[in-house]
C-alpha positions in Angstrom: -29.2 18.7 -14.8 -26.8 16.2 -16.4 -25.5 16.6 -19.9 -27.1 13.3 -20.7 -30.5 14.6 -19.7 -29.8 17.9 -21.5 -29.1 15.9 -24.7 -32.7 14.7 -24.7 -34.1 18.2 -24.8 -35.4 19.7 -28.0 -33.3 22.9 -28.1 -36.0 24.6 -30.2 -38.5 24.1 -27.4 -36.2 25.4 -24.6 -33.9 27.9 -26.3 -33.6 30.3 -23.3 -32.9 27.4 -20.8 -30.2 26.0 -23.0 -28.6 29.4 -23.5 -28.6 30.0 -19.8 -27.0 26.7 -19.0 -24.2 27.2 -21.5 -23.6 30.8 -20.4 -23.2 29.6 -16.8 -20.9 26.8 -17.8 -18.8 29.3 -19.9 -18.5 31.6 -16.9 -16.7 29.0 -14.8 -13.0 29.8 -15.2 -11.0 26.7 -16.0 -7.7 25.9 -14.3 -4.7 27.4 -16.0 -1.1 26.3 -16.6 1.2 29.1 -17.6 4.8 29.3 -18.5 6.9 30.8 -15.7 10.2 30.3 -17.5 10.6 29.1 -21.1 12.4 25.8 -21.7 15.8 26.3 -23.3 16.8 24.1 -26.3 19.1 22.2 -23.9 18.7 22.2 -20.2 21.9 22.5 -18.2 22.2 21.1 -14.7 25.3 22.1 -12.8 26.4 19.7 -10.0 28.6 20.8 -7.1 31.3 18.4 -5.9 30.5 18.6 -2.1 27.5 18.8 0.2 26.7 18.6 3.9 23.5 16.6 4.3 23.6 12.8 4.5 20.6 10.9 3.4 19.2 8.8 6.3 18.5 5.2 5.4 15.1 5.5 7.0 13.7 7.9 4.4 13.2 4.8 2.3 10.6 3.1 4.4 7.2 1.8 3.6 4.2 0.5 5.6 1.7 -2.3 5.9 -1.9 -2.1 7.1 -4.9 -4.5 7.0 -6.7 -2.6 4.2 -8.0 -4.0 1.0 -6.0 -7.1 0.2 -2.7 -5.8 1.6 -2.4 -8.6 4.2 -5.1 -11.2 3.5 -4.5 -12.3 -0.1 -1.5 -10.0 -0.1 1.6 -10.6 2.0 -0.2 -13.6 3.6 -0.2 -16.7 1.4 -3.5 -18.1 2.6 -5.7 -18.7 -0.4 -9.1 -19.1 1.2 -11.3 -16.3 2.4 -13.2 -16.6 5.7 -11.9 -20.1 6.6 -13.3 -19.6 10.1 -16.8 -19.5 8.6 -17.9 -16.3 10.5 -20.7 -14.0 9.7 -20.8 -10.2 9.4 -17.2 -9.6 8.4 -17.8 -7.1 5.5 -19.5 -3.7 5.5 -22.2 -2.8 3.0 -19.7 -1.3 0.5 -17.5 -4.4 0.4 -20.5 -6.7 0.2 -21.7 -4.9 -2.9 -18.3 -5.3 -4.4 -18.3 -9.0 -3.6 -21.7 -9.5 -5.1 -20.8 -7.6 -8.3 -17.7 -9.9 -8.7 -19.7 -13.1 -7.9 -23.4 -12.6 -8.3 -24.0 -16.3 -7.6 -23.2 -15.7 -4.0 -26.4 -13.7 -3.5 -28.7 -16.7 -4.2 -26.4 -19.0 -2.2 -26.4 -16.8 0.8 -30.1 -16.3 0.8 -30.9 -20.0 0.2 -28.5 -21.7 2.7 -27.0 -19.2 5.1 -23.6 -20.6 4.4 -21.1 -17.9 5.4 -19.7 -15.8 2.6 -18.0 -16.3 0.2 -18.6 -20.0 0.5 -21.5 -21.6 -1.4 -22.9 -25.1 -1.9 -20.8 -27.6 -3.8 -23.9 -29.3 -5.2 -27.0 -27.0 -5.3 -29.1 -30.0 -6.5 -28.7 -31.6 -3.0 -30.6 -28.7 -1.4 -30.0 -27.2 2.0 -27.9 -29.7 4.0 -26.2 -27.2 6.2 -26.6 -25.8 9.7 -24.6 -23.0 11.4 -23.6 -23.6 15.0 -22.9 -20.6 17.1 -20.9 -20.9 20.2 -19.5 -24.3 19.4 -16.5 -23.7 17.1 -12.9 -24.7 16.8 -12.1 -21.1 16.0 -13.9 -17.9 16.9 -17.8 -18.2 17.2 -19.2 -20.2 14.3 -18.9 -23.6 12.7 -20.9 -25.3 9.9 -22.5 -28.7 10.0 -22.5 -30.5 6.6 -25.1 -33.3 6.3 -24.5 -36.0 3.7 -27.1 -37.3 1.3 -27.0 -40.9 0.0 -26.0 -41.0 -3.6 -24.9 -37.3 -3.8 -21.9 -35.3 -2.9 -22.6 -32.6 -0.5 -20.2 -29.9 0.7 -19.1 -26.3 0.4 -16.9 -24.6 -2.1 -15.1 -21.4 -2.8 -13.8 -19.9 -6.0 -10.0 -19.4 -5.7 -6.9 -18.5 -7.8 -3.7 -20.5 -7.4 -0.2 -19.4 -8.0 0.3 -22.3 -10.5 3.0 -20.4 -12.3 5.4 -21.2 -9.4 3.7 -24.0 -7.3 1.6 -27.0 -7.9 1.4 -28.5 -4.4 -1.1 -27.2 -1.8 -1.5 -28.1 1.8 -5.0 -28.3 3.3 -5.9 -28.1 7.0 -9.3 -28.0 8.7 -10.9 -28.8 12.0 -13.8 -31.3 12.1 -16.1 -32.9 14.7 -17.9 -36.1 13.7 -21.7 -35.9 14.2 -22.9 -39.2 12.7 -22.8 -41.7 9.8 -19.6 -42.5 7.9 -16.4 -40.6 8.7 -14.8 -39.8 5.3 -14.3 -36.1 4.4 -12.9 -35.1 1.1 -11.0 -32.0 0.0 -10.7 -31.3 -3.7 -9.8 -28.8 -6.4 -12.0 -28.9 -9.5 -12.5 -27.1 -12.7 -15.6 -24.8 -12.5 -16.2 -25.0 -16.2 -16.8 -28.7 -16.4 -16.8 -29.9 -12.8 -13.7 -32.1 -13.4 -11.8 -33.0 -10.3 -8.2 -31.8 -10.6 -6.9 -33.0 -7.3 -8.4 -34.8 -4.3 -7.5 -35.8 -0.8 -9.5 -37.8 1.8 -9.3 -38.0 5.6 -10.9 -40.2 8.2 -12.6 -37.5 10.4 -14.0 -39.8 13.0 -13.2 -38.0 16.2 -16.2 -36.7 18.1 -14.2 -33.7 19.4 -12.7 -30.9 17.5 -9.7 -32.3 15.7 -7.3 -30.8 13.2 -6.9 -32.8 9.9 -4.5 -32.2 7.0 -4.2 -33.3 3.4 -2.1 -32.4 0.3 -3.5 -31.6 -3.1 -1.2 -32.1 -6.1 -1.9 -30.5 -9.5 -0.3 -31.8 -12.7 1.8 -29.5 -14.9 -0.4 -27.6 -17.4 -3.6 -28.7 -15.7 -4.4 -25.2 -14.5 -3.4 -22.1 -16.4 -2.2 -18.9 -14.7 -5.1 -16.7 -13.7 -7.6 -19.5 -14.2 -10.2 -19.8 -11.4 -10.5 -23.1 -9.5 -13.1 -24.3 -7.0 -11.8 -25.6 -3.7 -14.3 -27.8 -1.9 -14.9 -29.8 1.3 -17.3 -32.6 0.7 -19.0 -35.7 2.3 -21.0 -38.5 0.7 -23.6 -40.9 1.9 -24.7 -40.6 5.6 -21.8 -38.5 6.8 -22.6 -35.6 9.1 -19.7 -33.5 10.2 -19.0 -30.1 11.8 -16.2 -28.2 10.0 -14.3 -25.0 10.9 -11.0 -23.1 10.4 -10.2 -24.3 6.8 -6.9 -23.4 5.2 -5.4 -23.8 1.8 -1.7 -22.9 1.5 0.8 -23.2 -1.3 3.6 -25.6 -0.3 6.3 -22.9 -0.9 4.8 -20.5 1.7 7.3 -19.0 4.1 5.4 -19.6 7.3 2.2 -17.7 6.4 4.0 -15.4 4.0 3.7 -15.3 0.2 7.1 -16.0 -1.3 6.6 -13.9 -4.4 5.5 -10.9 -2.3 8.4 -11.4 0.1 10.9 -11.6 -2.8 9.6 -8.4 -4.4 9.6 -6.7 -0.9 13.2 -7.7 -0.4 14.1 -6.4 -3.9 12.5 -3.1 -3.0 15.4 -2.5 -0.5 13.0 -0.8 2.0 15.1 0.1 5.1 12.2 0.5 7.5 8.7 -1.1 7.6 5.7 0.4 9.6 2.9 -1.8 11.0 0.2 0.8 11.3 -2.7 2.7 9.9 -6.3 3.4 11.0 -6.7 -0.1 12.4 -4.0 0.8 15.0 -6.5 2.9 17.1 -8.3 -0.3 18.1 -5.8 -3.0 17.5 -5.0 -5.2 20.5 -1.7 -6.9 19.9 -2.6 -10.0 21.9 -5.2 -10.9 19.2 -2.2 -11.5 16.8 0.0 -13.8 18.8 -0.1 -17.5 19.7 -1.1 -20.5 17.4 -2.4 -19.1 14.2 -5.4 -21.4 13.9 -6.6 -20.3 17.4 -6.4 -16.6 16.7 -9.8 -14.9 16.7 -11.5 -13.8 13.4 -13.2 -10.4 13.7 -14.3 -7.5 11.6 -11.8 -4.8 10.7 -14.0 -1.9 11.5 -11.7 0.7 10.0 -12.1 -0.8 6.5 -15.1 -3.1 6.7 -13.2 -6.3 5.9 -12.3 -9.5 7.8 -9.4 -9.6 10.1 -8.1 -13.1 10.7 -5.1 -12.0 12.8 -2.9 -14.5 10.9 -0.4 -11.7 10.5 0.6 -10.4 14.0 3.7 -9.3 15.8 5.8 -12.4 15.2 4.9 -12.6 11.5 5.7 -8.9 11.1 9.1 -9.2 12.8 9.8 -12.2 10.6 8.9 -10.3 7.5 11.2 -7.4 8.6 14.1 -9.9 9.0 13.4 -11.5 5.6 13.5 -8.1 3.8 16.2 -6.4 5.9 13.9 -3.6 7.3 13.8 -2.0 10.7 10.4 -2.7 12.4 8.2 0.3 13.2 5.1 -0.4 15.4 2.2 1.9 15.6 0.9 1.7 19.2 -2.8 1.8 20.0 -3.4 5.3 21.5 -7.2 5.1 20.7 -8.8 2.3 22.6 -5.5 1.1 24.1 -3.7 2.0 27.4 -0.1 2.9 28.3 0.1 -0.5 30.1 -1.0 -2.4 27.0 1.6 -0.5 25.0 4.3 -1.3 27.6 3.4 -4.9 27.5 3.6 -4.9 23.7 7.1 -3.2 23.8 8.2 -5.8 26.3 6.9 -8.7 24.1 8.7 -7.2 21.0 11.9 -6.9 22.9 11.8 -10.5 23.9 11.2 -11.6 20.3 13.4 -9.2 18.4 16.9 -8.0 19.4 17.5 -5.3 16.8 16.4 -1.7 16.7 12.7 -1.0 16.8 10.8 2.3 16.2 7.6 3.1 18.1 4.9 5.4 16.8 2.4 6.8 19.3 -0.9 6.5 17.5 -2.1 7.2 14.0 -3.8 10.4 12.8 -5.2 10.9 16.3 -6.4 14.4 15.2 -9.1 12.6 13.1 -12.5 11.9 14.4 -12.6 8.6 12.4 -10.0 7.2 14.8 -11.5 5.0 17.5 -11.0 6.8 20.9 -9.4 9.9 19.3 -8.1 12.5 21.9 -8.9 16.2 21.6 -6.2 18.7 20.9 -6.4 19.6 24.7 -5.8 16.0 25.6 -3.1 14.9 23.2 0.1 16.2 24.9 -0.7 14.5 28.2 -1.6 11.3 26.4 1.5 11.4 24.3 3.6 11.9 27.5 1.9 9.0 29.3 2.5 6.6 26.4 6.1 7.8 25.9 6.9 7.1 29.6 5.4 3.6 29.3 7.6 2.9 26.2 10.7 4.4 27.8 10.3 2.3 30.9 10.7 -0.8 28.8 13.0 0.4 26.1 14.7 3.7 27.2 16.6 4.2 23.9 13.8 3.4 21.4 13.1 6.1 18.8 9.6 7.5 19.4 7.3 9.2 16.8 4.4 11.4 18.1 1.3 12.0 16.0 1.7 15.3 14.3 -0.5 17.1 11.8 0.7 18.4 8.5 2.9 19.5 6.8 0.1 21.8 5.6 -1.6 22.8 8.9 -2.6 25.7 11.0 -0.2 24.5 13.6 -2.5 24.2 16.6 -2.2 20.4 17.0 1.6 20.4 16.6 1.9 23.3 19.1 0.1 21.2 21.7 2.5 18.2 21.1 5.5 20.5 21.3 4.6 21.5 24.9 5.8 18.1 26.1 9.2 18.0 27.8 12.3 17.4 25.6 12.9 13.7 25.1 9.2 12.8 25.1 9.6 12.0 21.4 12.2 12.1 18.7 10.0 12.7 15.6 6.7 14.3 14.8 4.7 12.4 12.1 3.4 14.4 9.1 1.2 12.5 6.8 0.9 13.6 3.2 -1.9 11.8 1.3 -3.4 13.8 -1.5 -6.2 13.1 -4.0 -4.8 14.6 -7.2 -7.6 14.2 -9.7 -10.0 16.8 -8.5 -8.6 20.3 -9.1 -10.3 23.3 -7.5 -11.1 24.9 -10.9 -13.4 23.1 -13.4 -13.8 22.2 -16.1 -10.3 20.6 -16.3 -8.7 18.8 -19.2 -6.7 15.7 -18.6 -3.5 17.6 -19.4 -4.4 20.2 -16.7 -5.2 17.6 -14.1 -1.8 15.9 -14.8 0.3 19.1 -14.7 -1.5 20.2 -11.5 -0.9 16.8 -9.9 2.8 16.8 -10.8 3.2 20.2 -9.1 2.0 18.9 -5.7 5.1 16.9 -4.6 7.4 19.8 -5.4 5.2 22.5 -4.0 4.9 20.9 -0.6 8.6 21.5 0.1 8.3 24.9 1.8 5.7 23.6 4.2 8.3 21.3 5.8 10.3 24.5 6.4 7.3 26.1 8.1 6.7 23.2 10.5 10.5 23.3 11.2 10.1 27.0 12.2 7.4 26.0 14.7 9.7 23.4 16.2 12.6 25.8 16.3 10.5 28.3 18.3 11.1 25.9 21.2 14.8 26.3 21.9 14.9 23.1 24.0 13.6 21.1 21.0 15.7 22.6 18.3 17.8 19.9 16.7 16.1 17.2 18.8 12.7 16.8 17.1 12.7 15.9 13.4 9.9 14.8 11.1 8.6 11.3 10.1 6.3 11.3 7.0 4.9 7.9 8.1 2.3 7.9 5.2 2.7 9.4 1.8 0.7 8.7 -1.3 -0.8 10.4 -4.4 -4.3 9.0 -4.8 -7.3 9.7 -7.0 -10.7 10.0 -5.4 -13.0 7.3 -6.7 -10.1 5.9 -8.7 -9.6 2.2 -7.8 -7.8 -0.4 -9.7 -11.1 -2.0 -10.7 -12.6 1.1 -12.2 -9.5 2.4 -14.0 -10.1 5.4 -16.2 -7.8 7.7 -18.1 -8.4 10.7 -15.9 -5.4 11.2 -13.7 -1.9 10.2 -12.8 -2.2 8.0 -9.7 -0.5 5.2 -7.9 -1.6 2.6 -10.4 0.1 4.1 -13.5 3.1 5.7 -15.1 1.9 9.1 -13.8 2.3 7.7 -10.3 5.9 7.0 -11.0 6.5 10.7 -11.8 4.6 11.7 -8.7 6.6 9.3 -6.4 9.9 10.4 -7.8 8.9 14.1 -7.5 8.1 13.6 -3.8 11.3 11.6 -3.1 13.3 14.5 -4.7 11.6 16.9 -2.4 12.3 14.7 0.6 16.0 14.4 -0.4 16.2 18.2 -0.4 14.8 18.3 3.1 16.7 15.6 4.9 17.9 18.0 7.5 14.3 18.0 8.8 12.7 14.8 7.5 14.5 11.6 8.7 11.8 9.0 8.2 9.3 8.4 5.4 7.0 5.5 4.8 5.5 5.2 1.3 2.0 3.8 1.1 2.4 0.9 1.0 4.4 -2.2 0.8 1.3 -4.1 -0.5 -1.2 -2.4 -2.7 -1.3 1.4 -3.4 2.2 2.4 -4.7 3.7 -1.0 -3.9 3.2 -4.7 -4.6 -0.1 -6.2 -5.7 -1.6 -9.7 -5.8 -4.5 -10.5 -8.0 -5.8 -13.9 -9.2 -2.7 -15.6 -7.8 -0.2 -13.3 -9.7 2.1 -10.9 -7.8 3.2 -7.7 -9.5 4.1 -4.1 -8.8 2.9 -0.7 -9.9 5.4 1.7 -11.6 5.9 3.7 -8.4 7.3 0.6 -6.7 10.1 0.6 -9.3 10.9 4.3 -8.7 11.2 3.6 -5.0 13.5 0.6 -5.7 15.6 2.8 -8.1 16.0 5.6 -5.5 17.1 3.4 -2.6 20.5 3.2 -4.1 21.3 6.6 -2.6 20.7 5.8 1.1 23.7 7.1 3.0 24.8 9.4 0.2 25.5 13.1 0.6 23.1 15.4 -1.3 25.0 17.8 -3.6 23.8 21.2 -4.5 22.6 21.6 -8.1 21.6 24.5 -10.3 19.4 24.2 -13.3 18.1 26.5 -16.1 15.1 24.2 -16.6 11.9 25.7 -17.8 9.1 26.0 -15.2 5.4 26.5 -15.0 2.7 28.0 -12.8 -0.6 26.4 -11.7 -3.8 28.3 -11.0 -6.8 26.4 -9.7 -5.0 23.1 -9.1 -5.0 20.6 -6.3 -6.1 22.0 -3.0 -4.5 23.2 -0.8 -1.7 23.6 -3.2 -4.0 24.9 -5.9 -2.0 28.1 -6.8 1.7 27.4 -7.1 4.5 28.9 -9.1 7.8 28.0 -10.7 7.4 24.3 -10.8 10.5 23.0 -12.8 9.9 20.7 -15.6 13.3 19.1 -15.1 13.8 18.3 -11.5 17.2 16.8 -10.5 18.7 15.8 -7.2 22.4 14.8 -7.2 24.1 12.7 -4.5 27.6 11.3 -3.9 28.2 8.0 -2.3 29.9 7.7 1.1 33.1 6.5 -0.5 33.0 9.4 -2.9 33.2 7.2 -5.9 29.7 7.3 -7.3 27.6 10.3 -8.4 23.9 9.6 -8.8 21.5 11.9 -10.7 17.8 11.4 -9.9 15.9 13.0 -12.7 12.2 13.8 -13.2 10.7 15.2 -16.3 7.3 16.7 -15.6 6.7 17.9 -19.1 3.6 16.4 -20.6 4.9 16.5 -24.2 8.6 17.5 -24.4 11.5 15.1 -24.5 14.1 17.4 -23.1 17.8 17.2 -24.0 19.7 17.7 -20.8 23.4 18.5 -20.2 24.9 17.6 -16.8 27.9 19.8 -16.0 29.9 17.7 -13.4 32.3 20.5 -12.6 35.0 19.2 -10.3 33.7 15.7 -10.4 35.7 13.7 -13.0 34.1 10.5 -14.5 36.3 7.5 -14.0 34.4 4.9 -16.1 31.2 4.3 -18.1 27.9 5.7 -16.7 24.8 3.5 -16.3 21.2 4.6 -16.2 17.7 3.2 -15.6 14.6 4.9 -16.9 11.0 4.3 -16.4 8.7 5.7 -19.0 5.6 4.7 -21.0 3.6 5.6 -24.1 1.3 7.7 -21.9 0.8 8.4 -18.2 -2.1 5.9 -18.0 0.0 2.9 -18.8 0.0 0.4 -15.9 0.9 -3.1 -14.8 -1.7 -5.7 -13.8 -2.0 -9.4 -13.3 -2.3 -10.0 -17.0 0.8 -7.9 -17.9 2.7 -7.8 -14.7 5.8 -6.1 -16.2 4.2 -3.8 -18.8 5.9 -0.7 -17.3 9.3 -1.4 -15.7 12.6 0.4 -15.7 14.8 -0.1 -18.7 18.6 0.3 -19.0 19.7 3.3 -21.0 23.0 3.5 -22.9 24.8 6.7 -22.3 27.6 8.4 -24.3 30.9 8.8 -22.5 31.1 12.2 -20.8 33.2 14.8 -22.6 35.0 17.6 -20.8 33.0 16.9 -17.7 29.7 17.1 -19.6 27.2 14.2 -19.7 24.3 14.6 -22.1 21.1 12.6 -22.5 17.5 13.2 -23.4 14.9 12.9 -20.6 11.6 11.7 -22.1 8.3 13.4 -21.1 6.7 12.2 -17.9 9.6 10.0 -17.0 12.0 9.1 -14.2 15.7 8.5 -14.9 18.4 7.5 -12.4 22.0 7.9 -13.7 25.0 6.4 -11.9 28.4 8.0 -12.8 31.7 6.6 -11.3 33.8 9.7 -10.3 37.0 10.6 -8.6 
């Protein structure tokens, strides 16, 4: 019985029932946060002057997958949706979301059959449309538009334009003349008053599929940032024309890529970029090569969204070059074959002459993966694909699908039976929902403290998987770990139903989580050589909504941390207070000695810069912290960046794209080798100290 229904009860009529319900509720033990070690008035962090472990550049990787709007309406600049006019591209869940956002599409779809999310330009003209299957310029469907004398007939789509940076837009479409006149118009108009904002006209008189282009020019101030606009294709009079494969691109697009997203990706300083995810288990790379307007549109069955294949191998390689990242390709070990993988590796080698990393499958232990192998099949399949890759690129680093780091070890044991040299890395994904602790009821403070414990508490599990590898003497020192997906998510917690219930990738709390995990990775670089944050677009990375590109706070943490690639990790000792969690986030629900102040120190390769990477997990304490630099002598002023917010739920969005961003912090000059500053609660601070 819900509390809402209970509230309707007359407690005088049902006193025993009410008493029983509340006694049961009271008997459920809530989660507990207890003090393991009290916080001193000033925390002291002592930094050693030398270390042994170098930080691999590839621990600062990220990844890209066709999920949500990561690629379409994300890294790809194309503004239109379903320009190929296909049917059946969304699953039920995504259709519900589309209809919630644009309820007018329900009537349009029922009345005319125009493929979603297109709708009639002029509903008063009635149904003047016919879908043609099997006769298309692209994929399977095209749409005939039949003109009506005295009226404008066509199709339209609600769009958002990046007018804050670009006012010129290039249109292309395929058309086949059926009858009547031959003029086809493309236009942008204001949905509030129907005013035409920009218009282009082409003579589409060819009776075979022909590509036509036009340019639409807006005037400064005509369209506001985040203002919706209708894009339309229209005919008048007796014109009848088949149309297909429509495109609307900003004039400043870099090929198919969004220039704002590319700029933010480059500024992120990611050293390695993975093209992978659940779609990999049925992705056939040949679908994503060749002329873009001839690539097939299909349904992305992993996520129930359209896949236009506009972003394929060549576009991914180009993006990697633009942002300076090493490409990592996730090969299809679900429905694919070793020969298909070898052909892809050969194609990549012919089109890219730098280093490339190959990952053999994605989460193949999961039954949601198309064509998943069983634990008894995985080793042989991994060996077969490895041989196929090595035959083409003998020196390519190879990642095999592992399970963990929190695992019973059976899957990894099977993979480790393969001969030495089969693979260089074992993938260990670490995706955790952090807003549903084991013990309930849970206060927001408990949820947050339990969540912040997770990135720290996972550290010993990397050691356990390493012990499993080391039990094979021939693999010791030859197989390392690649955390090719990591993210701290909240179940049922999307960017459109934001609630103040948990730290997650959308908010300031996500910054604390990301920094905590990166600190754990930096303490385990002897084992972990590659990590890929989820993701370059969406989740903990860059977002595009209503024509505005922005990033979540975790993106800025990643960007701040990349400064230490190639550094040496220095041992630190701290007297920070710490806490215990009971009934937290499964399977790390009972953990102890989680430090409030978590610091990793590094020294640059030239020895001249000390970097202090500081996380304050405390929910309410701004902690004065003294850094004892020991034998490291400051040689100039220190500089710091800090990301903090009024509360853990503060976030960036398209309205306020830079609401939570790092801010410079003025530091007092070190005195007698001591640097002192206050670390705000739930914050991340990176301090750079010139030393000799």
